[in-house]
C-alpha angles and dihedrals in degrees: 000000000000128000090253089065095063098068108278127104113263114274110251090221101051101015091239096303093112096228138069128217113219119201111244101168093270131050094326133255120257123218131174113266118239088248087073094057091090085069099066120201093247093051093046092049091051091047090051090071098222104176116249091248090062103035091098091053110113132160086238093061099041105120123216095179111129140127099246113084090206092051093046092050092051093048090049092050092049091049092047092052091047093050093047091049092052094045093050098038092114112052133175091268096047138273119345112275097205133061143199131265112208108204130188147093121294116289098034100113098257095135092043090057094044093048090045093054092047093050093047094049090050092049094046101041107015092236123168102249134173135200117207129188097205098210091050090047092053090053091046091054091046088056089060088069087077107097089225095054114126090210134065132205089254096051089054098044103038096070090049100049092046099043114125088227123014132190116205106192125201098010111191096022093103125093101254103231118163089257093051090046089054092051094048091046092050093053100039097040092048091053092042095053092045093044093235114164117249133183116210133190122196141168089212122084124234116250088241093056114126089214101093095190116157121235109270140180116249129191107222116205105217095183141279096300098043133074115248113257122222119203140154111254141194101027119159114283088228087066089060104039136041115268092244092058093045090052091052091046092058090054094045102049143033112232115242107193125211094170098128094056099093098142099036095107090056092051100042123042126174114208090331095308126107118245117251 
C-alpha cells in the first residue's frame, strides 16, 4: 500500500510511494521521502504493537554465543538473513514482496529475530508495520461478538492485512476450527494476492525442511513458580494448517531454520524469560 492510498494526494517527489531511489552508480539507494516524516519512528514503533516483552529485541542484540558449533553456525546464518532482509527491504522497484518464515522449537529466538527485523525496517524506512500474536488476535476478534464491544472484526483485521510489513507470531499454534481457518485464510490470502511482505514464526517445520526430525515431546521449564509443560513439538506445518495456506506460505516466505538450537533457551535468558 502506498501513501497515496491512505487519503492524501500523491507526493510530487515520490509519487506516493513514500521513498525515493537515489542513483549511486549501481542499483540505487533507497531513502524515506520527506512525506513520511510525519510518521515519526517513535509513533510508528508504538503503532506496530510490538509486545512489551519483545520491544528490546533488536538484531544488534541478538546473541549467537553458545558452545555448539552447529548451533552457533545456524544462529549466525539466521541473523545474517534477517539483517540482509532488513537492509534490502526497500528496493528500486518498491518494497520487498516476500517475507521470512522463522522455524524451530520454542526458545530458539524466532520471535526475537522477527521483532528485530520489524523494528529495524520501521527505523530505516518509516514503514507502517504491525506485530500480531495470532492466538491473542483470535481472542480479540472473539470479544467483538459481544454486542457492547467497541471494536469490530474489520477494525481489527484491516490494519493487519494492509500493513506494509506484518509479523504473524506463533503460526500453527491455534486450534484450527472452521472459524479460525477462515480468519487465517483472510489474512494470509489477502497478503499473498497483493504481494505484501510478511514475517512468520512457527514451532512447526515446513514439509520442505531438510531437517527430518521426528515429532517429540519436550518438557518446557517455565520457571520456578510454574509447573513444567509437556507438549509435542516440531510436527509438520501441514498438520496444523490447511494445504492451501501452506502452499501460499511457501511462496510468500523464505524459511529460516533454527532447528539445531535445542538448548538455546537455557543459555540465553532475557529478563528471566526464555527466548521464543
